[in-house]
Backbone as CSV, one residue per row, in Angstrom:
resi,resn,N_x,N_y,N_z,CA_x,CA_y,CA_z,C_x,C_y,C_z
1,UNK,101.577,89.121,106.334,101.056,90.178,107.207,101.237,89.818,108.673
2,UNK,100.850,88.580,109.034,100.992,88.148,110.416,102.457,88.124,110.817
3,UNK,103.325,87.623,109.909,104.748,87.529,110.200,105.341,88.902,110.472
4,UNK,104.980,89.904,109.658,105.514,91.258,109.849,104.993,91.870,111.138
5,UNK,103.744,91.553,111.493,103.178,92.054,112.743,103.907,91.471,113.940
6,UNK,104.206,90.173,113.895,104.929,89.519,114.982,106.331,90.101,115.110
7,UNK,106.984,90.322,113.982,108.325,90.910,114.007,108.299,92.295,114.639
8,UNK,107.284,93.082,114.296,107.151,94.427,114.862,106.901,94.338,116.367
9,UNK,106.033,93.408,116.757,105.718,93.242,118.170,106.968,92.864,118.960
10,UNK,107.736,91.928,118.438,108.942,91.494,119.130,109.971,92.622,119.237
11,UNK,109.919,93.537,118.293,110.830,94.687,118.331,110.366,95.711,119.350
12,UNK,109.056,95.937,119.413,108.503,96.949,120.309,108.413,96.474,121.751
13,UNK,108.084,95.193,121.954,108.022,94.647,123.324,108.841,93.345,123.360
14,UNK,110.149,93.483,123.324,111.010,92.292,123.316,110.948,91.523,124.627
15,UNK,111.169,90.226,124.532,111.248,89.374,125.714,112.675,88.851,125.795
16,UNK,113.437,89.426,126.692,114.820,88.988,126.868,114.812,87.645,127.588
17,UNK,115.443,86.652,126.982,115.454,85.309,127.549,116.864,84.908,127.959
18,UNK,116.939,83.975,128.865,118.227,83.527,129.379,118.285,82.012,129.318
19,UNK,119.411,81.446,129.682,119.547,79.990,129.761,119.487,79.587,131.229
20,UNK,119.036,78.365,131.471,118.890,77.860,132.825,119.657,76.555,132.965
21,UNK,120.566,76.526,133.923,121.302,75.317,134.256,120.755,74.791,135.580
22,UNK,120.179,73.597,135.547,119.576,73.017,136.741,120.549,72.035,137.393
23,UNK,120.719,72.188,138.693,121.605,71.287,139.426,121.004,70.980,140.788
24,UNK,121.690,70.155,141.550,121.241,69.796,142.895,121.372,70.957,143.879
25,UNK,122.056,71.994,143.474,122.274,73.127,144.379,120.986,73.862,144.709
26,UNK,120.043,73.851,143.787,118.752,74.511,143.990,117.650,73.489,143.762
27,UNK,116.829,73.245,144.760,115.745,72.261,144.638,114.703,72.798,143.645
28,UNK,114.606,72.147,142.503,113.753,72.620,141.414,112.625,71.633,141.142
29,UNK,111.434,72.164,140.917,110.285,71.352,140.554,109.816,71.696,139.149
30,UNK,109.291,70.718,138.441,108.783,70.903,137.085,107.261,70.911,137.120
31,UNK,106.660,71.947,136.520,105.202,72.039,136.433,104.784,71.873,134.977
32,UNK,103.999,70.855,134.704,103.494,70.583,133.357,102.022,70.964,133.313
33,UNK,101.680,71.854,132.392,100.328,72.402,132.345,99.562,71.889,131.120
34,UNK,98.535,71.099,131.360,97.543,70.725,130.346,98.112,70.075,129.087
35,UNK,99.108,69.235,129.244,99.659,68.550,128.064,98.814,67.297,127.819
36,UNK,97.584,67.555,127.443,96.572,66.513,127.278,96.135,66.414,125.812
37,UNK,95.487,65.308,125.488,95.043,65.093,124.104,94.140,66.212,123.605
38,UNK,93.262,66.700,124.468,92.292,67.705,124.051,92.880,69.015,123.594
39,UNK,94.146,69.251,123.926,94.827,70.473,123.485,95.989,70.201,122.537
40,UNK,96.458,68.956,122.486,97.717,68.685,121.785,97.646,67.646,120.669
41,UNK,96.672,66.754,120.724,96.599,65.661,119.753,95.649,66.016,118.616
42,UNK,96.133,65.919,117.410,95.349,66.316,116.230,93.994,65.601,116.201
43,UNK,92.941,66.425,116.087,91.589,65.889,115.952,90.984,65.314,117.216
44,UNK,91.600,65.560,118.380,91.137,64.921,119.615,89.969,65.622,120.289
45,UNK,89.575,66.804,119.794,88.466,67.497,120.441,88.271,68.898,119.907
46,UNK,87.326,69.616,120.499,86.968,70.959,120.027,88.125,71.953,120.061
47,UNK,89.046,71.775,121.000,90.162,72.710,121.127,91.505,72.079,120.752
48,UNK,91.460,70.924,120.144,92.681,70.256,119.687,93.088,70.801,118.320
49,UNK,94.376,70.711,117.962,94.786,71.151,116.625,94.107,70.315,115.547
50,UNK,93.766,70.952,114.435,93.101,70.242,113.342,94.105,69.649,112.369
51,UNK,95.366,70.038,112.523,96.442,69.531,111.674,97.724,69.539,112.504
52,UNK,98.735,68.772,112.090,99.994,68.788,112.834,100.491,70.218,113.047
53,UNK,100.903,70.513,114.258,101.297,71.868,114.633,102.721,71.841,115.178
54,UNK,103.622,72.555,114.528,105.040,72.514,114.869,105.304,73.043,116.278
55,UNK,104.637,74.141,116.637,104.882,74.711,117.963,104.411,73.769,119.067
56,UNK,103.244,73.169,118.874,102.703,72.257,119.884,103.523,70.971,119.976
57,UNK,103.891,70.403,118.843,104.686,69.171,118.880,106.059,69.431,119.486
58,UNK,106.619,70.605,119.232,107.903,70.968,119.834,107.791,71.095,121.341
59,UNK,106.671,71.670,121.785,106.414,71.787,123.220,106.343,70.416,123.871
60,UNK,105.628,69.491,123.228,105.493,68.135,123.777,106.866,67.466,123.854
61,UNK,107.650,67.571,122.802,108.973,66.935,122.778,109.867,67.456,123.900
62,UNK,109.882,68.768,124.090,110.718,69.353,125.142,110.203,68.987,126.527
63,UNK,108.887,68.923,126.685,108.298,68.540,127.970,108.651,67.096,128.310
64,UNK,108.646,66.233,127.303,109.029,64.837,127.515,110.495,64.758,127.943
65,UNK,111.345,65.528,127.294,112.770,65.537,127.645,112.967,65.964,129.090
66,UNK,112.301,67.037,129.484,112.416,67.515,130.858,111.882,66.492,131.854
67,UNK,110.713,65.938,131.537,110.089,64.977,132.443,110.984,63.759,132.649
68,UNK,111.585,63.265,131.597,112.467,62.099,131.722,113.661,62.419,132.608
69,UNK,114.237,63.609,132.432,115.385,63.976,133.238,115.004,64.135,134.706
70,UNK,113.871,64.769,134.968,113.423,64.951,136.344,113.128,63.600,137.003
71,UNK,112.555,62.675,136.234,112.251,61.364,136.793,113.525,60.564,137.048
72,UNK,114.496,60.678,136.161,115.766,59.989,136.370,116.430,60.441,137.665
73,UNK,116.254,61.719,137.986,116.860,62.282,139.188,115.921,62.244,140.391
74,UNK,114.716,61.725,140.155,113.700,61.649,141.209,113.370,63.032,141.767
75,UNK,113.328,64.016,140.891,112.957,65.373,141.272,111.449,65.543,141.113
76,UNK,110.820,66.432,141.883,109.361,66.561,141.877,108.777,67.158,140.598
77,UNK,107.689,66.538,140.155,106.935,67.023,138.993,105.481,67.196,139.415
78,UNK,104.882,68.317,138.993,103.471,68.588,139.264,102.773,68.766,137.922
79,UNK,101.893,67.833,137.580,101.202,67.883,136.286,99.719,68.180,136.496
80,UNK,99.248,69.281,135.929,97.822,69.604,136.001,97.179,69.248,134.665
81,UNK,96.018,68.595,134.744,95.322,68.133,133.546,93.930,68.747,133.502
82,UNK,93.621,69.430,132.403,92.300,70.017,132.233,91.261,68.911,132.232
83,UNK,90.251,69.031,133.105,89.271,67.959,133.261,87.959,68.550,133.757
84,UNK,87.002,68.681,132.841,85.766,69.404,133.145,84.555,68.481,133.285
85,UNK,83.655,68.878,134.172,82.387,68.176,134.304,81.525,68.529,133.094
86,UNK,80.856,67.590,132.490,80.076,67.867,131.268,78.964,68.900,131.456
87,UNK,78.493,69.079,132.681,77.406,70.031,132.921,77.885,71.386,133.416
88,UNK,79.222,71.573,133.449,79.776,72.852,133.927,80.663,73.431,132.833
89,UNK,80.090,74.208,131.913,80.871,74.760,130.805,81.898,75.785,131.280
90,UNK,82.943,75.954,130.488,83.974,76.937,130.798,83.936,78.031,129.728
91,UNK,83.065,78.997,129.940,82.956,80.097,128.986,84.269,80.875,128.953
92,UNK,84.672,81.364,127.757,83.927,81.373,126.504,84.252,80.192,125.585
93,UNK,84.807,79.144,126.123,85.246,78.031,125.288,84.149,76.972,125.130
94,UNK,84.152,76.269,123.999,83.187,75.176,123.800,83.553,74.002,124.706
95,UNK,82.667,73.029,124.877,82.981,71.871,125.711,84.304,71.227,125.294
96,UNK,85.130,70.916,126.273,86.429,70.319,125.972,86.967,69.584,127.197
97,UNK,87.852,68.644,126.960,88.544,67.899,128.020,87.581,67.432,129.116
98,UNK,86.512,66.785,128.698,85.524,66.291,129.650,86.131,65.163,130.491
99,UNK,85.911,65.227,131.788,86.462,64.242,132.715,86.109,62.819,132.292
100,UNK,87.084,61.948,132.325,86.865,60.552,131.991,87.022,60.214,130.524
101,UNK,87.224,61.229,129.677,87.412,60.982,128.249,88.895,61.023,127.902
102,UNK,89.217,60.587,126.693,90.609,60.613,126.248,91.146,62.031,126.145
103,UNK,90.250,63.001,125.953,90.683,64.391,125.842,91.410,64.869,127.098
104,UNK,90.966,64.399,128.250,91.533,64.869,129.507,92.745,64.055,129.960
105,UNK,93.184,63.120,129.131,94.341,62.295,129.478,95.634,62.896,128.932
106,UNK,96.731,62.614,129.600,98.037,63.018,129.105,98.255,62.501,127.691
107,UNK,99.000,63.253,126.894,99.318,62.786,125.543,100.077,61.465,125.648
108,UNK,99.997,60.618,124.632,100.646,59.305,124.698,102.115,59.352,125.122
109,UNK,102.833,60.363,124.675,104.268,60.453,124.982,104.556,60.723,126.453
110,UNK,103.514,61.076,127.222,103.716,61.381,128.641,102.877,60.510,129.578
111,UNK,102.137,59.577,129.042,101.253,58.782,129.891,102.004,57.945,130.925
112,UNK,103.259,57.661,130.668,104.079,56.904,131.620,104.257,57.653,132.944
113,UNK,104.026,58.968,132.944,104.172,59.748,134.173,103.213,59.278,135.268
114,UNK,102.109,58.685,134.863,101.104,58.254,135.831,101.648,57.210,136.812
115,UNK,102.722,56.539,136.448,103.280,55.484,137.299,104.584,55.884,137.979
116,UNK,104.944,57.161,137.873,106.202,57.613,138.474,105.972,58.140,139.887
117,UNK,106.747,57.683,140.866,106.527,58.067,142.261,106.803,59.538,142.575
118,UNK,107.600,60.198,141.750,107.937,61.599,141.998,106.953,62.571,141.350
119,UNK,105.891,62.032,140.743,104.932,62.862,139.989,103.617,63.009,140.756
120,UNK,103.184,64.258,140.894,101.870,64.555,141.460,100.956,64.992,140.321
121,UNK,99.860,64.298,140.118,98.921,64.645,139.042,97.663,65.249,139.653
122,UNK,97.278,66.397,139.123,96.087,67.102,139.610,95.144,67.377,138.450
123,UNK,93.919,66.903,138.549,92.902,67.205,137.546,92.235,68.520,137.941
124,UNK,92.204,69.461,137.019,91.639,70.784,137.322,90.431,71.071,136.440
125,UNK,89.479,71.804,136.983,88.264,72.127,136.225,88.148,73.621,135.961
126,UNK,89.295,74.285,135.856,89.311,75.724,135.573,90.599,76.063,134.843
127,UNK,90.709,77.302,134.385,91.886,77.716,133.625,93.132,77.754,134.495
128,UNK,93.031,78.371,135.656,94.175,78.616,136.532,94.491,77.375,137.365
129,UNK,95.670,76.802,137.168,96.066,75.615,137.897,96.218,75.829,139.389
130,UNK,96.524,77.052,139.791,96.629,77.342,141.233,95.246,77.254,141.879
131,UNK,94.265,77.885,141.239,92.885,77.800,141.729,92.388,76.362,141.634
132,UNK,92.744,75.678,140.552,92.322,74.302,140.357,92.958,73.322,141.326
133,UNK,93.939,73.783,142.089,94.597,72.937,143.085,93.985,73.094,144.473
134,UNK,92.981,73.950,144.594,92.357,74.179,145.885,91.391,73.054,146.239
135,UNK,91.404,72.662,147.512,90.501,71.643,148.022,89.321,72.313,148.739
136,UNK,88.279,71.549,148.977,87.087,72.099,149.624,87.371,72.607,151.036
137,UNK,88.388,72.052,151.698,88.701,72.482,153.059,89.600,73.721,153.099
138,UNK,89.893,74.287,151.908,90.699,75.496,151.843,92.182,75.250,151.631
139,UNK,92.615,74.008,151.717,94.021,73.696,151.459,94.291,73.736,149.958
140,UNK,95.560,73.705,149.601,95.938,73.790,148.195,97.026,72.760,147.913
141,UNK,96.754,71.855,146.987,97.677,70.758,146.683,99.002,71.288,146.135
142,UNK,98.959,72.345,145.332,100.189,72.921,144.776,101.037,73.552,145.877
143,UNK,100.398,74.286,146.776,101.118,74.890,147.901,101.785,73.799,148.729
144,UNK,101.052,72.731,149.009,101.608,71.621,149.788,102.768,70.957,149.052
145,UNK,102.639,70.854,147.719,103.701,70.247,146.902,104.988,71.066,147.015
146,UNK,104.866,72.384,146.947,106.031,73.267,147.091,106.671,73.073,148.465
147,UNK,105.862,73.148,149.502,106.383,73.086,150.868,106.924,71.711,151.228
148,UNK,106.208,70.665,150.889,106.625,69.306,151.259,107.908,68.878,150.563
149,UNK,108.162,69.447,149.375,109.381,69.121,148.630,110.479,70.173,148.790
150,UNK,110.200,71.199,149.628,111.180,72.282,149.865,111.684,72.877,148.557
151,UNK,110.755,73.143,147.635,111.104,73.616,146.299,111.470,75.100,146.319
152,UNK,112.619,75.406,145.739,113.128,76.778,145.678,112.892,77.428,144.316
153,UNK,112.707,76.610,143.294,112.469,77.132,141.936,111.512,76.202,141.209
154,UNK,110.642,76.778,140.397,109.750,75.966,139.568,109.946,76.339,138.108
155,UNK,109.874,75.329,137.264,110.003,75.503,135.824,108.689,75.121,135.178
156,UNK,108.060,76.074,134.477,106.767,75.840,133.858,106.912,75.456,132.387
157,UNK,106.101,74.489,131.973,106.007,74.078,130.577,104.561,73.707,130.298
158,UNK,104.150,73.795,129.034,102.796,73.354,128.703,102.049,74.273,127.766
159,UNK,100.731,74.202,127.833,99.851,74.873,126.898,98.611,75.379,127.650
160,UNK,98.134,76.545,127.367,98.554,77.513,126.377,99.409,78.608,127.040
161,UNK,100.431,79.038,126.354,101.369,80.019,126.880,100.672,81.225,127.472
162,UNK,99.660,81.726,126.767,99.005,82.981,127.142,97.709,82.785,127.912
163,UNK,97.367,81.529,128.238,96.105,81.283,128.953,96.397,80.475,130.219
164,UNK,96.359,79.161,130.142,96.512,78.331,131.343,97.905,78.430,131.958
165,UNK,98.933,78.431,131.131,100.289,78.575,131.668,100.445,79.938,132.331
166,UNK,100.036,80.975,131.632,100.184,82.332,132.157,99.415,82.528,133.458
167,UNK,98.172,82.073,133.504,97.372,82.246,134.717,98.010,81.546,135.914
168,UNK,98.491,80.331,135.699,99.119,79.580,136.784,100.400,80.286,137.238
169,UNK,101.193,80.720,136.284,102.438,81.433,136.598,102.157,82.689,137.417
170,UNK,101.184,83.477,136.972,100.872,84.732,137.667,100.361,84.474,139.090
171,UNK,99.543,83.454,139.263,99.049,83.128,140.591,100.181,82.633,141.487
172,UNK,101.079,81.829,140.919,102.221,81.346,141.692,103.118,82.509,142.118
173,UNK,103.316,83.470,141.229,104.125,84.639,141.559,103.476,85.467,142.663
174,UNK,102.172,85.665,142.557,101.462,86.432,143.586,101.538,85.728,144.936
175,UNK,101.353,84.401,144.924,101.419,83.633,146.168,102.825,83.663,146.746
176,UNK,103.824,83.564,145.881,105.212,83.662,146.350,105.480,85.007,146.998
177,UNK,105.009,86.066,146.347,105.246,87.423,146.849,104.603,87.653,148.212
178,UNK,103.536,86.915,148.496,102.843,87.052,149.779,103.340,86.051,150.819
179,UNK,104.389,85.293,150.469,104.964,84.356,151.418,104.191,83.068,151.591
180,UNK,103.269,82.796,150.654,102.442,81.595,150.751,103.189,80.355,150.262
181,UNK,104.206,80.556,149.420,104.903,79.428,148.808,106.340,79.263,149.300
182,UNK,106.632,79.679,150.498,107.971,79.507,151.059,108.352,78.019,151.025
183,UNK,109.555,77.664,150.539,110.738,78.481,150.260,110.919,78.883,148.790
184,UNK,109.861,78.893,147.993,109.986,79.211,146.569,110.542,80.618,146.347
185,UNK,111.541,80.691,145.455,112.132,81.980,145.108,111.937,82.326,143.632
186,UNK,112.279,81.405,142.753,112.284,81.702,141.321,111.222,80.919,140.557
187,UNK,110.561,81.618,139.627,109.571,81.010,138.745,110.058,81.185,137.312
188,UNK,110.314,80.061,136.640,110.824,80.082,135.273,109.741,79.605,134.293
189,UNK,109.739,80.218,133.117,108.884,79.776,132.017,109.799,79.428,130.854
190,UNK,109.723,78.191,130.397,110.582,77.724,129.319,109.854,77.896,127.987
191,UNK,110.291,78.854,127.193,109.566,79.235,125.978,109.448,78.095,124.970
192,UNK,110.491,77.291,124.815,110.460,76.191,123.842,109.582,75.036,124.308
193,UNK,109.252,75.007,125.603,108.391,73.949,126.139,106.999,74.485,126.441
194,UNK,106.662,75.593,125.806,105.316,76.161,125.899,104.771,76.362,124.494
195,UNK,103.466,76.363,124.369,102.831,76.551,123.065,101.420,77.073,123.285
196,UNK,100.852,77.587,122.217,99.457,78.004,122.257,98.798,77.605,120.941
197,UNK,97.498,77.838,120.835,96.783,77.390,119.639,96.747,78.480,118.577
198,UNK,96.426,78.084,117.364,96.367,79.017,116.238,94.931,79.138,115.735
199,UNK,94.411,80.363,115.750,93.054,80.628,115.271,93.102,81.943,114.492
200,UNK,93.453,81.860,113.208,93.707,83.055,112.404,92.487,83.966,112.270
201,UNK,92.745,85.210,111.973,91.698,86.218,111.836,90.683,85.836,110.764
202,UNK,91.155,85.316,109.630,90.230,85.021,108.532,89.252,83.906,108.899
203,UNK,89.629,83.067,109.858,88.725,82.020,110.331,87.770,82.600,111.368
204,UNK,88.312,83.373,112.299,87.503,83.956,113.369,86.420,84.886,112.829
205,UNK,86.714,85.568,111.730,85.756,86.527,111.164,84.475,85.853,110.685
206,UNK,84.549,84.566,110.409,83.381,83.832,109.907,82.592,83.131,111.014
207,UNK,83.001,83.359,112.267,82.329,82.728,113.408,81.862,83.817,114.364
208,UNK,80.575,83.915,114.572,80.023,84.964,115.417,80.581,84.886,116.838
209,UNK,81.096,86.010,117.302,81.597,86.101,118.663,82.994,85.560,118.878
210,UNK,83.598,85.018,117.823,84.930,84.421,117.963,86.013,85.496,117.989
211,UNK,87.063,85.238,118.718,88.211,86.134,118.791,89.390,85.508,118.057
212,UNK,90.032,86.314,117.217,91.221,85.817,116.522,92.326,85.532,117.535
213,UNK,93.131,84.533,117.231,94.203,84.145,118.150,95.394,83.639,117.333
214,UNK,96.144,84.562,116.704,97.311,84.146,115.922,98.379,83.554,116.841
215,UNK,98.817,82.361,116.526,99.635,81.559,117.436,100.943,82.228,117.858
216,UNK,101.774,82.593,116.904,103.102,83.109,117.246,103.008,84.426,118.013
217,UNK,102.064,85.249,117.613,101.872,86.539,118.283,101.437,86.340,119.736
218,UNK,100.455,85.477,119.958,99.934,85.286,121.310,100.918,84.520,122.200
219,UNK,101.714,83.659,121.606,102.783,82.984,122.353,103.750,84.035,122.907
220,UNK,104.118,84.983,122.054,105.032,86.055,122.476,104.389,86.918,123.562
221,UNK,103.128,87.259,123.380,102.422,88.071,124.372,102.377,87.351,125.721
222,UNK,102.142,86.041,125.688,102.109,85.279,126.931,103.443,85.317,127.654
223,UNK,104.533,85.138,126.911,105.866,85.186,127.506,106.178,86.584,128.047
224,UNK,105.808,87.591,127.286,106.057,88.980,127.692,105.305,89.314,128.977
225,UNK,104.056,88.892,129.050,103.249,89.175,130.233,103.787,88.441,131.450
226,UNK,104.187,87.179,131.263,104.758,86.416,132.375,106.019,87.088,132.902
227,UNK,106.858,87.541,132.001,108.089,88.225,132.410,107.771,89.537,133.120
228,UNK,106.744,90.231,132.625,106.340,91.483,133.248,105.807,91.297,134.660
229,UNK,105.316,90.106,134.954,104.799,89.814,136.296,105.884,89.315,137.249
230,UNK,107.073,89.062,136.700,108.168,88.653,137.568,108.756,87.285,137.289
231,UNK,108.236,86.581,136.282,108.810,85.286,135.929,110.100,85.489,135.148
232,UNK,110.954,84.478,135.173,112.166,84.487,134.369,111.915,83.600,133.152
233,UNK,111.999,84.185,131.968,111.746,83.438,130.738,113.072,82.903,130.202
234,UNK,113.098,81.598,129.923,114.328,80.972,129.446,114.084,80.285,128.108
235,UNK,115.106,80.276,127.281,114.994,79.621,125.972,115.898,78.400,125.857
236,UNK,116.561,78.069,126.958,117.425,76.893,126.987,117.468,76.343,128.406
237,UNK,117.301,75.031,128.534,117.372,74.372,129.839,118.333,73.202,129.734
238,UNK,119.333,73.217,130.602,120.308,72.124,130.619,120.512,71.665,132.057
239,UNK,121.182,70.528,132.202,121.373,69.930,133.515,122.870,69.705,133.759
240,UNK,123.267,69.865,135.008,124.635,69.568,135.378,124.975,68.127,135.013
241,UNK,126.188,67.927,134.503,126.639,66.564,134.217,126.721,65.783,135.519
242,UNK,126.443,64.476,135.469,126.461,63.650,136.669,127.734,63.793,137.496
243,UNK,128.850,63.985,136.822,130.111,64.086,137.532,130.254,65.358,138.352
244,UNK,129.373,66.350,138.085,129.461,67.619,138.792,128.589,67.645,140.022
245,UNK,127.796,66.616,140.220,126.830,66.623,141.313,127.409,65.985,142.568
């Protein structure tokens, strides 16, 4: 039933995707959203997968591939990590990714990023990474990252496609449109390096107030909405061969 619904949805609201070739010609930054244990590592917390999840593990693998390539080229990476104060809940979600716990740490496959000079790590206490990058004095670490690195394009990867990734993408697009993120021009969302969680209807029906969240369907909705807001959705990311640079 879910499979047929997803097929129908993809037919009625298709998301046309393209390939992206990254080279030195366009200064590109990589944005990694919430690739932390609390969302990606089996059994790591209230919002972590309860069993191995193909979409999430695929997202992690592709994010690692991108991160390694960006680090090899010393290109800028901006990683936001969900990190909440224990006394400040994030409704409607249960407590998760509490600051200082393993839940709020990068997944093991990406923990090496903490020692890379081209990586900016930002701990956020809200869904939207753009809002979570704001400082008390009104400045914004993400805005400064774009400007200080003269970034012309950003590539988004992470979790969840339809929640934290989408909110950050939409805010970045709005800020770009208002000239706040100059010289940023293009915002890309890499579908294979994004994922969301699975919470089937039959499970949600047994929990008061819970909303069903079928994974494949909501992943598609997230990509569709991002594209509708002006992002470019890509299903393949490659890099110029060294000899071409």
